[in-house]
SETIKE-477327 format. One record per residue (C-alpha): residue number from 1; residue in three letters; x, y, z. Coordinates in steps of 0.5 Angstrom, whole numbers, padded with zeros to 4 digits. Last residue first. Example, Ala and Ser with C-alpha at 12.3 -4.5 7.8 and 13.67 -1.06 7.14 Angstrom:
<nodes>
2,SER,0027,-0002,0014
1,ALA,0025,-0009,0016
</nodes>
This chain:
<nodes>
683,ARG,-0176,0102,-0233
682,LEU,-0177,0106,-0226
681,PHE,-0177,0101,-0219
680,ALA,-0183,0102,-0216
679,ALA,-0182,0094,-0215
678,ALA,-0175,0096,-0211
677,VAL,-0179,0101,-0207
676,GLY,-0173,0104,-0204
675,ALA,-0173,0111,-0199
674,ASP,-0180,0113,-0204
673,VAL,-0179,0119,-0206
672,PRO,-0178,0117,-0214
671,ILE,-0176,0122,-0219
670,HIS,-0181,0122,-0226
669,LEU,-0177,0125,-0231
668,GLY,-0181,0128,-0237
667,THR,-0176,0134,-0237
666,THR,-0168,0135,-0236
665,HIS,-0164,0140,-0238
664,SER,-0164,0146,-0233
663,LEU,-0163,0141,-0228
662,ASP,-0158,0145,-0224
661,SER,-0162,0152,-0225
660,GLY,-0167,0150,-0220
659,VAL,-0174,0147,-0222
658,LEU,-0173,0139,-0220
657,VAL,-0168,0140,-0215
656,PHE,-0174,0145,-0211
655,VAL,-0179,0139,-0212
654,ALA,-0173,0133,-0210
653,ASN,-0174,0138,-0203
652,ALA,-0181,0139,-0203
651,VAL,-0182,0131,-0203
650,ASN,-0177,0129,-0197
649,GLU,-0180,0136,-0193
648,PRO,-0186,0132,-0194
647,LEU,-0183,0125,-0190
646,VAL,-0181,0119,-0193
645,GLU,-0179,0114,-0187
644,ARG,-0173,0110,-0188
643,LYS,-0171,0103,-0188
642,LEU,-0166,0105,-0194
641,LEU,-0169,0099,-0197
640,THR,-0176,0100,-0196
639,ARG,-0181,0095,-0193
638,GLN,-0178,0098,-0186
637,ALA,-0180,0106,-0187
636,TYR,-0187,0103,-0189
635,TYR,-0188,0100,-0183
634,GLU,-0185,0105,-0179
633,GLY,-0190,0110,-0183
632,LEU,-0196,0106,-0182
631,LYS,-0194,0105,-0174
630,GLU,-0201,0110,-0172
629,GLU,-0205,0106,-0176
628,PRO,-0204,0099,-0172
627,VAL,-0201,0094,-0177
626,GLY,-0205,0089,-0181
625,TYR,-0203,0091,-0188
624,VAL,-0210,0093,-0191
623,ALA,-0212,0096,-0184
622,ALA,-0206,0100,-0184
621,ARG,-0208,0102,-0191
620,LYS,-0215,0103,-0188
619,ALA,-0213,0107,-0182
618,GLY,-0208,0112,-0186
617,TRP,-0214,0113,-0192
616,GLY,-0218,0115,-0187
615,GLY,-0218,0123,-0187
614,ALA,-0211,0123,-0183
613,PHE,-0209,0120,-0189
612,ILE,-0210,0124,-0194
611,GLY,-0208,0130,-0190
610,SER,-0201,0129,-0189
609,GLY,-0197,0131,-0184
608,ARG,-0194,0125,-0182
607,VAL,-0195,0119,-0187
606,VAL,-0192,0120,-0194
605,GLY,-0191,0112,-0195
604,ASP,-0189,0113,-0202
603,PRO,-0187,0119,-0207
602,ASN,-0186,0119,-0214
601,ILE,-0184,0126,-0217
600,GLY,-0186,0129,-0223
599,ASN,-0183,0133,-0228
598,VAL,-0186,0138,-0234
597,ARG,-0181,0144,-0237
596,ILE,-0183,0149,-0241
595,GLY,-0178,0152,-0246
594,HIS,-0183,0154,-0252
593,GLU,-0182,0148,-0256
592,GLY,-0182,0144,-0250
591,LEU,-0189,0144,-0249
590,GLU,-0192,0139,-0252
589,ALA,-0186,0133,-0251
588,ALA,-0186,0135,-0244
587,LEU,-0194,0134,-0244
586,LEU,-0194,0128,-0246
585,ARG,-0190,0125,-0241
584,VAL,-0192,0128,-0235
583,GLN,-0199,0126,-0237
582,HIS,-0197,0120,-0237
581,ALA,-0195,0119,-0229
580,GLN,-0202,0123,-0228
579,ASP,-0206,0118,-0231
578,ALA,-0202,0113,-0227
577,LYS,-0203,0116,-0221
576,THR,-0211,0116,-0223
575,ALA,-0210,0109,-0224
574,SER,-0207,0108,-0216
573,TYR,-0212,0111,-0213
572,ALA,-0219,0108,-0216
571,ILE,-0215,0101,-0216
570,ASN,-0212,0101,-0210
569,ASN,-0215,0095,-0206
568,PRO,-0208,0091,-0208
567,GLY,-0202,0094,-0210
566,ALA,-0200,0095,-0217
565,PHE,-0193,0099,-0217
564,VAL,-0191,0104,-0223
563,SER,-0196,0109,-0221
562,ASN,-0197,0107,-0214
561,LYS,-0190,0110,-0212
560,SER,-0194,0116,-0213
559,SER,-0195,0124,-0217
558,ILE,-0194,0130,-0215
557,TYR,-0194,0134,-0222
556,VAL,-0190,0138,-0224
555,ILE,-0190,0144,-0229
554,ASP,-0184,0149,-0230
553,GLY,-0183,0155,-0233
552,GLY,-0181,0158,-0240
551,LEU,-0180,0166,-0241
550,GLN,-0185,0167,-0247
549,GLN,-0190,0170,-0243
548,ASP,-0195,0168,-0247
547,ILE,-0192,0161,-0246
546,LEU,-0192,0161,-0239
545,VAL,-0200,0163,-0239
544,LYS,-0202,0159,-0243
543,ALA,-0199,0153,-0240
542,ALA,-0202,0155,-0233
541,ALA,-0209,0154,-0235
540,ARG,-0207,0147,-0239
539,SER,-0204,0145,-0233
538,VAL,-0209,0147,-0228
537,LEU,-0214,0143,-0232
536,PHE,-0210,0137,-0233
535,SER,-0208,0136,-0226
534,GLY,-0216,0137,-0224
533,LYS,-0218,0131,-0229
532,ALA,-0213,0126,-0227
531,MET,-0213,0129,-0219
530,VAL,-0219,0131,-0217
529,ASN,-0224,0129,-0222
528,HIS,-0220,0121,-0223
527,GLN,-0222,0120,-0216
526,LEU,-0229,0122,-0215
525,ASP,-0230,0119,-0222
524,TRP,-0227,0112,-0219
523,ASP,-0231,0113,-0212
522,ALA,-0237,0115,-0216
521,GLU,-0237,0109,-0220
520,THR,-0236,0105,-0214
519,THR,-0230,0101,-0211
518,GLU,-0232,0095,-0207
517,LEU,-0232,0091,-0212
516,LEU,-0225,0093,-0215
515,SER,-0223,0094,-0207
514,LYS,-0222,0101,-0203
513,SER,-0218,0105,-0201
512,LEU,-0220,0112,-0203
511,SER,-0215,0117,-0203
510,LEU,-0214,0125,-0205
509,GLY,-0210,0130,-0208
508,ALA,-0208,0137,-0209
507,ASN,-0200,0137,-0212
506,ASN,-0200,0139,-0219
505,VAL,-0194,0144,-0217
504,VAL,-0194,0150,-0223
503,LEU,-0188,0155,-0223
502,ASP,-0186,0160,-0227
501,LEU,-0193,0165,-0226
500,GLY,-0194,0173,-0227
499,GLY,-0196,0179,-0225
498,PHE,-0194,0177,-0216
497,ALA,-0202,0178,-0214
496,LEU,-0206,0180,-0220
495,LEU,-0202,0174,-0224
494,THR,-0204,0170,-0219
493,GLU,-0211,0171,-0218
492,ASP,-0212,0170,-0225
491,ILE,-0209,0162,-0224
490,ALA,-0213,0162,-0218
489,ALA,-0220,0165,-0222
488,GLN,-0218,0161,-0228
487,ILE,-0218,0154,-0224
486,GLU,-0224,0155,-0221
485,THR,-0228,0156,-0228
484,ALA,-0224,0149,-0230
483,SER,-0228,0146,-0224
482,THR,-0225,0140,-0221
481,VAL,-0218,0143,-0219
480,ASN,-0223,0147,-0213
479,ALA,-0219,0153,-0211
478,ALA,-0219,0158,-0205
477,ILE,-0213,0162,-0204
476,GLY,-0207,0163,-0200
475,VAL,-0202,0169,-0201
474,ALA,-0195,0168,-0201
473,VAL,-0188,0171,-0200
472,ASP,-0190,0179,-0202
471,THR,-0197,0178,-0197
470,SER,-0192,0177,-0191
469,GLY,-0189,0171,-0189
468,LEU,-0189,0164,-0190
467,SER,-0195,0163,-0183
466,ALA,-0199,0167,-0186
465,ALA,-0199,0162,-0193
464,ALA,-0202,0157,-0189
463,GLU,-0207,0161,-0185
462,GLN,-0208,0164,-0192
461,ALA,-0210,0156,-0194
460,LYS,-0213,0153,-0189
459,SER,-0218,0160,-0189
458,ALA,-0219,0159,-0196
457,ASP,-0220,0151,-0196
456,LEU,-0221,0148,-0203
455,ASP,-0213,0149,-0203
454,ALA,-0208,0153,-0207
453,ILE,-0202,0157,-0203
452,VAL,-0200,0161,-0208
451,VAL,-0192,0163,-0207
450,CYS,-0186,0168,-0209
449,ALA,-0181,0164,-0209
448,GLY,-0174,0166,-0205
447,GLU,-0171,0159,-0203
446,LYS,-0175,0159,-0196
445,ALA,-0182,0160,-0201
444,LEU,-0180,0154,-0205
443,ARG,-0179,0150,-0199
442,THR,-0185,0153,-0196
441,ALA,-0190,0152,-0201
440,ILE,-0187,0145,-0203
439,ALA,-0187,0143,-0194
438,LYS,-0195,0146,-0195
437,GLY,-0196,0141,-0201
436,ILE,-0193,0135,-0198
435,GLY,-0198,0136,-0191
434,SER,-0201,0141,-0191
433,ALA,-0206,0148,-0194
432,ALA,-0202,0146,-0200
431,GLY,-0207,0142,-0205
430,THR,-0204,0146,-0211
429,VAL,-0198,0150,-0211
428,LEU,-0197,0156,-0215
427,ALA,-0191,0159,-0216
426,ILE,-0187,0165,-0218
425,ARG,-0180,0166,-0219
424,GLY,-0176,0172,-0218
423,ALA,-0172,0169,-0213
422,LEU,-0171,0163,-0214
421,PRO,-0164,0161,-0212
420,ALA,-0163,0167,-0207
419,PRO,-0161,0174,-0209
418,ALA,-0155,0175,-0207
417,PRO,-0154,0181,-0201
416,ARG,-0155,0187,-0203
415,ARG,-0149,0192,-0202
414,ALA,-0147,0193,-0209
413,LEU,-0154,0195,-0210
412,LYS,-0151,0201,-0205
411,ALA,-0146,0202,-0209
410,GLU,-0149,0204,-0216
409,GLU,-0154,0209,-0212
408,LEU,-0147,0212,-0209
407,ALA,-0144,0212,-0216
406,TRP,-0150,0216,-0219
405,TYR,-0153,0213,-0224
404,GLU,-0161,0215,-0222
403,ILE,-0158,0221,-0219
402,ARG,-0155,0224,-0225
401,PHE,-0160,0222,-0230
400,LYS,-0165,0226,-0226
399,GLU,-0161,0231,-0227
398,SER,-0160,0230,-0235
397,GLU,-0168,0230,-0234
396,ASP,-0168,0237,-0232
395,ILE,-0172,0237,-0224
394,PRO,-0180,0237,-0224
393,SER,-0185,0242,-0227
392,TYR,-0192,0241,-0225
391,THR,-0196,0247,-0226
390,SER,-0200,0251,-0221
389,ILE,-0204,0251,-0217
388,ALA,-0209,0244,-0218
387,GLU,-0202,0242,-0222
386,ALA,-0197,0241,-0216
385,GLY,-0203,0238,-0213
384,ARG,-0204,0233,-0217
383,MET,-0198,0232,-0220
382,VAL,-0196,0230,-0213
381,ASN,-0201,0225,-0212
380,ILE,-0199,0222,-0218
379,ALA,-0192,0222,-0215
378,ASN,-0194,0218,-0209
377,LEU,-0198,0213,-0213
376,TYR,-0191,0212,-0218
375,PHE,-0188,0211,-0211
374,GLU,-0193,0207,-0208
373,GLY,-0192,0202,-0215
372,ALA,-0185,0202,-0214
371,VAL,-0186,0199,-0207
370,ARG,-0190,0194,-0210
369,ALA,-0185,0192,-0214
368,THR,-0179,0192,-0210
367,GLN,-0183,0188,-0205
366,LYS,-0186,0183,-0210
365,ASP,-0178,0181,-0212
364,ALA,-0174,0184,-0217
363,GLY,-0179,0190,-0218
362,TYR,-0184,0191,-0223
361,SER,-0190,0195,-0223
360,PHE,-0197,0195,-0226
359,MET,-0202,0199,-0226
358,GLY,-0209,0201,-0227
357,VAL,-0215,0198,-0233
356,GLY,-0219,0204,-0236
355,PRO,-0212,0207,-0238
354,ILE,-0207,0202,-0237
353,LEU,-0200,0205,-0234
352,VAL,-0193,0200,-0234
351,ILE,-0188,0202,-0229
350,ALA,-0181,0200,-0229
349,PRO,-0180,0199,-0236
348,ASP,-0175,0195,-0239
347,ALA,-0168,0198,-0241
346,GLY,-0164,0195,-0236
345,ARG,-0158,0197,-0232
344,MET,-0154,0202,-0236
343,ALA,-0146,0200,-0234
342,PRO,-0145,0206,-0229
341,SER,-0142,0212,-0231
340,GLU,-0135,0214,-0231
339,PRO,-0134,0214,-0238
338,THR,-0140,0220,-0238
337,ALA,-0148,0217,-0239
336,TYR,-0152,0224,-0241
335,ARG,-0154,0223,-0248
334,GLU,-0153,0215,-0248
333,TYR,-0157,0214,-0243
332,TYR,-0163,0217,-0246
331,ALA,-0162,0214,-0253
330,ALA,-0162,0207,-0248
329,TYR,-0168,0209,-0245
328,ASP,-0172,0212,-0251
327,ALA,-0170,0205,-0256
326,ARG,-0173,0200,-0249
325,TYR,-0179,0205,-0250
324,GLN,-0180,0204,-0257
323,GLU,-0180,0197,-0257
322,HIS,-0184,0197,-0250
321,LEU,-0189,0201,-0255
320,GLU,-0189,0197,-0261
319,HIS,-0190,0190,-0256
318,LEU,-0195,0194,-0252
317,ARG,-0200,0195,-0258
316,ALA,-0200,0188,-0261
315,VAL,-0202,0186,-0254
314,SER,-0207,0192,-0254
313,GLU,-0210,0190,-0260
312,GLU,-0211,0182,-0258
311,VAL,-0214,0184,-0252
310,SER,-0219,0187,-0256
309,ALA,-0220,0195,-0255
308,THR,-0225,0199,-0250
307,PRO,-0220,0199,-0245
306,PRO,-0218,0206,-0249
305,LEU,-0211,0205,-0253
304,ASP,-0205,0209,-0251
303,LEU,-0202,0204,-0247
302,VAL,-0196,0207,-0242
301,MET,-0190,0207,-0241
300,PRO,-0187,0210,-0235
299,LYS,-0182,0215,-0234
298,VAL,-0175,0217,-0231
297,LYS,-0175,0209,-0227
296,THR,-0180,0208,-0221
295,ARG,-0176,0206,-0216
294,LEU,-0170,0211,-0217
293,PHE,-0176,0216,-0220
292,HIS,-0179,0216,-0213
291,ASP,-0174,0217,-0209
290,PRO,-0170,0222,-0212
289,CYS,-0177,0227,-0212
288,SER,-0179,0228,-0220
287,THR,-0183,0224,-0223
286,GLY,-0184,0223,-0231
285,LEU,-0185,0228,-0235
284,ALA,-0187,0225,-0241
283,ALA,-0193,0221,-0236
282,LEU,-0196,0229,-0234
281,ARG,-0196,0230,-0242
280,ASP,-0200,0223,-0243
279,LEU,-0204,0223,-0237
278,SER,-0206,0231,-0238
277,GLU,-0213,0229,-0241
276,SER,-0215,0225,-0236
275,ALA,-0218,0218,-0235
274,LEU,-0211,0214,-0234
273,PHE,-0210,0220,-0227
272,GLU,-0218,0218,-0225
271,LEU,-0215,0211,-0225
270,ILE,-0210,0211,-0221
269,ARG,-0214,0215,-0215
268,SER,-0218,0210,-0216
267,ASP,-0214,0205,-0214
266,ASP,-0213,0200,-0220
265,SER,-0206,0197,-0217
264,PHE,-0202,0191,-0220
263,HIS,-0195,0188,-0217
262,GLY,-0190,0184,-0222
261,VAL,-0184,0180,-0220
260,LYS,-0178,0182,-0225
259,VAL,-0174,0177,-0230
258,GLY,-0168,0180,-0232
257,ASP,-0167,0184,-0238
256,THR,-0173,0183,-0243
255,SER,-0177,0182,-0236
254,VAL,-0181,0187,-0238
253,LEU,-0184,0184,-0245
252,GLY,-0185,0177,-0242
251,ARG,-0188,0181,-0235
250,LEU,-0193,0185,-0240
249,VAL,-0195,0179,-0244
248,PRO,-0197,0175,-0238
247,ALA,-0201,0181,-0235
246,LEU,-0205,0183,-0241
245,ALA,-0211,0178,-0239
244,ALA,-0210,0179,-0232
243,ALA,-0211,0186,-0233
242,ARG,-0217,0185,-0238
241,ALA,-0220,0180,-0232
240,ARG,-0219,0185,-0227
239,ARG,-0222,0191,-0231
238,ASP,-0228,0187,-0233
237,ALA,-0229,0185,-0226
236,GLU,-0228,0192,-0222
235,PRO,-0233,0196,-0228
234,LEU,-0228,0199,-0233
233,PRO,-0225,0205,-0232
232,GLY,-0226,0211,-0236
231,PHE,-0221,0213,-0242
230,GLY,-0228,0212,-0248
229,GLU,-0229,0220,-0247
228,ARG,-0223,0223,-0244
227,ALA,-0223,0226,-0237
226,ALA,-0223,0234,-0237
225,GLY,-0217,0237,-0233
224,PHE,-0211,0234,-0228
223,PRO,-0212,0239,-0223
222,GLU,-0221,0238,-0224
221,ALA,-0223,0242,-0218
220,SER,-0218,0247,-0218
219,GLY,-0213,0248,-0212
218,HIS,-0214,0253,-0207
217,GLU,-0217,0251,-0202
216,ALA,-0215,0244,-0202
215,ILE,-0208,0245,-0205
214,TYR,-0207,0251,-0198
213,ASP,-0209,0244,-0193
212,ALA,-0204,0240,-0196
211,ALA,-0198,0245,-0196
210,THR,-0201,0247,-0188
209,ARG,-0201,0240,-0187
208,ILE,-0195,0238,-0189
207,ILE,-0191,0245,-0186
206,TRP,-0195,0243,-0180
205,LEU,-0193,0236,-0179
204,SER,-0185,0238,-0180
203,ASN,-0186,0243,-0174
202,GLN,-0190,0238,-0170
201,GLU,-0184,0234,-0172
200,ALA,-0178,0237,-0170
199,GLU,-0181,0240,-0163
198,ASP,-0183,0234,-0160
197,SER,-0176,0232,-0162
196,THR,-0174,0238,-0158
195,ASP,-0170,0244,-0161
194,GLY,-0173,0244,-0167
193,TRP,-0172,0242,-0175
192,ALA,-0176,0241,-0181
191,THR,-0172,0239,-0188
190,ILE,-0178,0238,-0194
189,GLY,-0179,0235,-0201
188,HIS,-0175,0235,-0208
187,GLY,-0176,0238,-0213
186,GLY,-0174,0245,-0210
185,LEU,-0172,0243,-0201
184,ILE,-0178,0247,-0199
183,THR,-0175,0249,-0192
182,GLY,-0176,0248,-0185
181,ILE,-0178,0252,-0178
180,ALA,-0175,0259,-0180
179,ASP,-0175,0264,-0175
178,PRO,-0167,0265,-0173
177,HIS,-0167,0265,-0182
176,ALA,-0160,0267,-0183
175,ALA,-0158,0261,-0180
174,LYS,-0163,0257,-0182
173,ILE,-0161,0258,-0189
172,ASP,-0154,0257,-0188
171,ALA,-0155,0251,-0185
170,ILE,-0160,0249,-0190
169,ASP,-0154,0250,-0196
168,GLN,-0149,0247,-0193
167,GLY,-0153,0241,-0192
166,LEU,-0154,0241,-0199
165,GLN,-0147,0242,-0200
164,TRP,-0145,0236,-0197
163,GLY,-0150,0232,-0201
162,PRO,-0156,0231,-0204
161,ARG,-0157,0234,-0211
160,ARG,-0159,0242,-0211
159,TRP,-0166,0243,-0213
158,PRO,-0167,0251,-0210
157,VAL,-0169,0252,-0203
156,TRP,-0174,0256,-0201
155,VAL,-0175,0258,-0194
154,VAL,-0181,0256,-0189
153,LYS,-0183,0260,-0183
152,ASP,-0183,0267,-0186
151,GLY,-0189,0266,-0190
150,PHE,-0191,0260,-0190
149,ILE,-0196,0259,-0196
148,THR,-0195,0265,-0200
147,ALA,-0187,0265,-0198
146,THR,-0187,0258,-0201
145,LEU,-0192,0259,-0207
144,ALA,-0187,0265,-0209
143,GLU,-0181,0259,-0209
142,GLY,-0186,0253,-0213
141,ASP,-0187,0258,-0219
140,ALA,-0186,0251,-0223
139,ALA,-0188,0247,-0218
138,THR,-0185,0241,-0216
137,ALA,-0183,0243,-0209
136,ILE,-0190,0245,-0207
135,ALA,-0192,0238,-0210
134,ILE,-0187,0235,-0206
133,GLY,-0189,0238,-0200
132,SER,-0196,0235,-0201
131,ASP,-0193,0229,-0203
130,PRO,-0189,0229,-0197
129,HIS,-0182,0226,-0198
128,LEU,-0178,0228,-0191
127,HIS,-0172,0231,-0188
126,ASP,-0173,0231,-0181
125,VAL,-0168,0235,-0175
124,HIS,-0167,0235,-0168
123,ALA,-0162,0239,-0163
122,ALA,-0161,0244,-0169
121,ASP,-0155,0247,-0172
120,VAL,-0156,0244,-0179
119,LEU,-0149,0241,-0181
118,GLY,-0150,0233,-0178
117,HIS,-0156,0233,-0181
116,MET,-0156,0236,-0188
115,ALA,-0148,0232,-0188
114,THR,-0152,0226,-0186
113,ASP,-0156,0227,-0193
112,ILE,-0152,0222,-0196
111,SER,-0153,0216,-0192
110,PRO,-0149,0213,-0186
109,ALA,-0148,0206,-0186
108,ALA,-0152,0203,-0180
107,GLY,-0151,0201,-0173
106,GLY,-0144,0196,-0171
105,THR,-0138,0200,-0168
104,GLY,-0136,0205,-0163
103,PHE,-0137,0213,-0166
102,LEU,-0137,0214,-0173
101,THR,-0133,0220,-0176
100,TYR,-0128,0216,-0180
99,ASP,-0133,0212,-0183
98,PHE,-0136,0219,-0186
97,ALA,-0130,0221,-0190
96,ALA,-0134,0215,-0196
95,VAL,-0139,0219,-0196
94,MET,-0135,0226,-0197
93,GLU,-0132,0223,-0203
92,ASP,-0140,0223,-0206
91,GLU,-0138,0231,-0206
90,ARG,-0132,0231,-0211
89,ASP,-0135,0237,-0216
88,VAL,-0139,0239,-0211
87,GLY,-0132,0242,-0206
86,PRO,-0126,0239,-0204
85,TYR,-0130,0239,-0197
84,VAL,-0124,0238,-0192
83,ASN,-0124,0243,-0187
82,ALA,-0131,0242,-0188
81,LEU,-0130,0235,-0185
80,ALA,-0129,0238,-0178
79,ARG,-0136,0238,-0177
78,LEU,-0137,0231,-0177
77,ARG,-0131,0230,-0172
76,ASP,-0134,0235,-0167
75,LEU,-0141,0231,-0168
74,ARG,-0138,0224,-0167
73,LEU,-0142,0220,-0171
72,VAL,-0147,0214,-0170
71,ALA,-0151,0211,-0176
70,LEU,-0158,0209,-0174
69,GLY,-0163,0202,-0176
68,LYS,-0159,0198,-0171
67,PRO,-0163,0202,-0166
66,THR,-0170,0201,-0170
65,LEU,-0174,0204,-0176
64,THR,-0180,0200,-0178
63,GLY,-0184,0207,-0181
62,LEU,-0177,0211,-0182
61,ASP,-0175,0205,-0187
60,GLY,-0167,0204,-0187
59,GLY,-0163,0204,-0194
58,SER,-0158,0208,-0191
57,GLY,-0157,0210,-0184
56,LYS,-0162,0214,-0180
55,VAL,-0159,0219,-0175
54,TRP,-0156,0220,-0170
53,LEU,-0151,0226,-0168
52,LEU,-0147,0226,-0162
51,GLU,-0143,0230,-0158
50,VAL,-0138,0227,-0153
49,PRO,-0137,0226,-0145
48,GLU,-0131,0224,-0142
47,GLY,-0129,0217,-0139
46,THR,-0123,0218,-0145
45,VAL,-0124,0211,-0147
44,PRO,-0132,0209,-0147
43,ASP,-0133,0216,-0149
42,THR,-0140,0218,-0145
41,ALA,-0145,0220,-0149
40,THR,-0148,0227,-0151
39,GLY,-0154,0229,-0156
38,LYS,-0157,0231,-0162
37,ALA,-0162,0227,-0166
36,SER,-0164,0225,-0173
35,THR,-0168,0224,-0178
34,ASN,-0168,0221,-0186
33,GLY,-0173,0222,-0192
32,GLY,-0176,0215,-0195
31,ALA,-0176,0208,-0194
30,TYR,-0183,0208,-0196
29,ASN,-0186,0215,-0197
28,THR,-0187,0220,-0193
27,ASN,-0192,0224,-0188
26,ALA,-0199,0222,-0192
25,PRO,-0196,0216,-0192
24,ASP,-0197,0216,-0185
23,GLN,-0192,0210,-0181
22,GLY,-0186,0214,-0183
21,LEU,-0188,0220,-0178
20,ARG,-0189,0216,-0172
19,ASN,-0184,0211,-0173
18,SER,-0179,0216,-0174
17,ARG,-0181,0219,-0167
16,ALA,-0181,0214,-0163
15,ILE,-0173,0212,-0166
14,LEU,-0171,0220,-0165
13,ASP,-0174,0220,-0157
12,ASP,-0170,0214,-0156
11,ALA,-0163,0216,-0159
10,ALA,-0165,0223,-0155
9,THR,-0166,0220,-0149
8,THR,-0160,0216,-0149
7,THR,-0158,0209,-0148
6,THR,-0152,0207,-0151
5,THR,-0153,0202,-0155
4,THR,-0147,0205,-0161
3,THR,-0142,0204,-0156
2,SER,-0140,0197,-0158
1,MET,-0136,0193,-0154
</nodes>
């Protein structure tokens, strides 16, 4: 029996308070900070009341915290650990000791900050990472500013790595300052407390708002100094076009040690920072709050050219800067690594700053990349605040290394689930709002890929994307594959949404079931424009990105059994499918040297869910074969060797096999997905 689900006012209030605090980015960053409450529950073994600590567990997010995200500990046993505390040099051992204080079963793993919450003598404790609070915490004269801004209500705590001793330091400060409501943690954040949940929340908000008000009232108007001439932001359309042009090259560079997904932001606060005369100095100092640089690395990579430089000049310089960044990062690791340090996790930057254009952030998946960018924006806000009233002075580089390569952080990484088969891959599927295309997009997303659903109807594309999850998983866009301009726009949107492109599925299509004499010139042109020309345009635009990335990739054509089988009353459709089939062979031969695989799939008779069949094609084909339209799927099944109806999901399964690792040495192949049509056997 689990006792961690015992309903208590303390735990309920804690969840509500945490959600309110965490949902406002002014209070703390994503997954940053932790909150706690103390209360009593009945011990199911003794029947006696027991004092408990409920605290946000390791890796949770305050804004979305639920009871399952809480660690629940016996307070008497937690505090008794003081008797076995081995000292600062071995305090990491205390995290494992927390397991012996847990109450009941289930719940989240206790975090390193658990000691802070258990040792501070207050019923409710908040530890947060607000930009305004960290600005004070990272100011060169932060201690004096704390006294000036808050008086005796808030006490300065010098930087100390999170752990048991920091918790004891804060507990001692509270005991020595009975009128204090919280602390500023040097280089880190804030901690506040209260006798009730509401009091703790109000104290936290008072510290955050008082710091922000002081900075606004007393800060300089230009905390970053004057703007550099020629480094101001490009017009929106121009900077997004430049970002899309640079994205493939950047993705290839930052994926040297492992493939990354990207996120682009041209937030006005970022653009202001990138145009400032303080950019190089502040960027080199890196971030300070542990949550920040764990996500953003010790410092960003900064392009030192104005936005008026050509794309070619920028690309050449980015290659040079990347090589230099990797060398600098390796030297940083060697300066501080010990025999016990975890191995270097990779030397590529997580943040790339492009003056006049914006910021790219990178991670193993879209959420990680997006959050890294959000954290760096937090860091910019912190720098702005610190520079407005003082000088930004983050913690020492050696301390940053101790956090970045902390054994406890390594253990947290090891607890992550194994990545899905297509994790880190970015797919563009045309004609994907319904039928085969939607089934393909669904399967790719399920296997871990980020997916862009392109369709003529933007609203349907967006609806289909929303059904797959958040915009960290899929986005929907409008694209007419017969237009080179719209195709390039779709490729650019993909690059700005996810930072790159790995996998393209040419699925968009239509069909006109007419005999030779009934087929007009307009019919022929429409059929070929959508599928033959459309596939060509998509593949051409995608191939440039894949080549620039230098990461290989996949192009898949959804062709047809009709590309090799001659049937009646189908001249325009079948001819264009044959065109697509040969494009597969031609592109496989041409793009192989770049590691790009090009393969095709030949479905037949996919009636269920098909937009083509629903649009009149089904009725016409049923008339050709002399069967009712509602029986067309059954008719197609009965003419196959396996006597099975082909569904959109069957085609999607074949796409997954083609783009997965098991067929890594296969290109120029067509896979029949037709339940066995002997006349369409490939020869």
